[in-house]
N, C-alpha and C positions, 0 to 999 in steps of 0.2 A: 438441460440447464440452460439458463440465458444468462450472457453475461452485463454485467454492467460498469461501465466504468465513471465509478462517483469521485473519484480522485483523492478528496478527504469529505470527512464531515466536518470539518470548520467553515459554515459559510464565505468568513470573511475569508479564508486562503484559498475555496475556489471563486471565488468573487475576484481579486487581486493579484493573484497569483496563478493561479492555473488559466486564468478567465472563460470558465468554458459554464454553457449557460445549465447546466440540469442542477438542478434545486433540490433540496433535501427533499422536498416535498411531491416533488415528481420521481425521483429516485423511489421515495416510499410508494408513491401510488405504479408504479409500475412492478415493484416486487409483488404489491398486492395482487396486481393482474397476474402475472405469472406465477403465483401461487394458485389463483382462481383456476386458473387451466390446469393445475396440476404441475409445475416445472420448480426446478428452485432454481435461486438464483446468484450466480457470482458474482464478485464483486471485484474490480479492481479500485487498488488505492498506490497512490504514489509517494516514495520516497524520497523527499527534497526537491519537492516545487521551488525555481527560483523563487527569490529572496528573503531566503530562510535558513537562517545557522541549521548546524549537523543536531543540536542539541533541540531546535525548534523543530523541526524534522521528523526528529526522532518521537518527541511527545505529540505530534500529529498525528504520526502512522503509527502511533500506540492507539493514542486515544478514537480514530476513528478502525479501528479492527474491533476496538471491544463494543465499542455504540453499533458497529454493523453486527456484532452478536446478537449484542441487545435486540435488535432488532430480527432478528430471525433468518439472516444471511448465512447461508449452508457453506460455502466456500468463496474462501476471502483470500484475495491474491497480491502482494505485495510487488510491486514494481521500481526498484530503484532506475531515478530517471537516465536516463542516456542522451548524451548531447550527438545530436544529427547533423551534419554539415547543411549547410544553407540554411539552419534557423536563426530566431533570434535568439534563443538558449548560445547557439554555440560560438554567437556574436558577442555576447556576455562573456562568457567564456575569454574567449579571445583577448577579453579585455581586462581579464582578471574580475569582473564584475560577480561570478558563479563558479561556488565550486560544486565539482558534484559528490555524489552521498561517498559516503567511505564506507569499507567492510565493515567497522565496529562500530555505524551506524547501524547497518543491515544485523549484526550480531545485537549490539546494546537491544534493540525493536525487539528481538525475538527473546531476551534473556528478562526484562519488562513483563512480554504477553506470559510467558512460563510461570514467571512470577506473581503475577496477577486471576494465576489458575484460570487461563485464555484457551474456552471451551474442552477442557480436561476432558469429555466422554473420547476427543479425538487422538489419534495416535498423532498425525501432521496436518492441524487445518489449513495453516498459512500454507500459500504456496510462493515461489521466489522466483518470479521470475527476472533473469540477467540476462544482460543482454553488454554488458561490458567483459573485458578482459580480467578484467580481478577476481572473480571467481570462478573456477571451475567445475564443472559435475562432483568429483571425488568430496570438491569444500561444502557443495550443497548439502552431502550425502554426511557429513561432519558434522555440521550445523544442528542439520536432522535429530541426528541419535545425541548429539549432545545437548541441548534444548528442550528436544521434545521429546525426549526417550518415554516410555511408560512409568 
């Protein structure tokens, strides 16, 4: 399995909010090559990039996960953004210009993905990478059982 950090399937969000050089075309080309060599693709998407409201972040995360599924990505990881010291994001946060993703936003993403029958053949297709103190291991298991039970 090879991991790629697309962050968002939305070109404008990747360009303006995340400032990543990876385009969808580059991602699709890499995904194709990975499969040609017999490996699967793991993709990381970001929950709540800078400059997005909670509602916009939820919509972007859900749309990105669905787009990735449509492209045949086998493993998708939702990464709620964390604020690290010494970063521009930390400066924005300190100036009250950025709000962290809320636990409710993550729950809403999972609810919408389940409602849209996201990868119904898998029991728990979306991994959640949490580095916040808001969500402990037990909470992640609760979310998995509640929103992705077979």
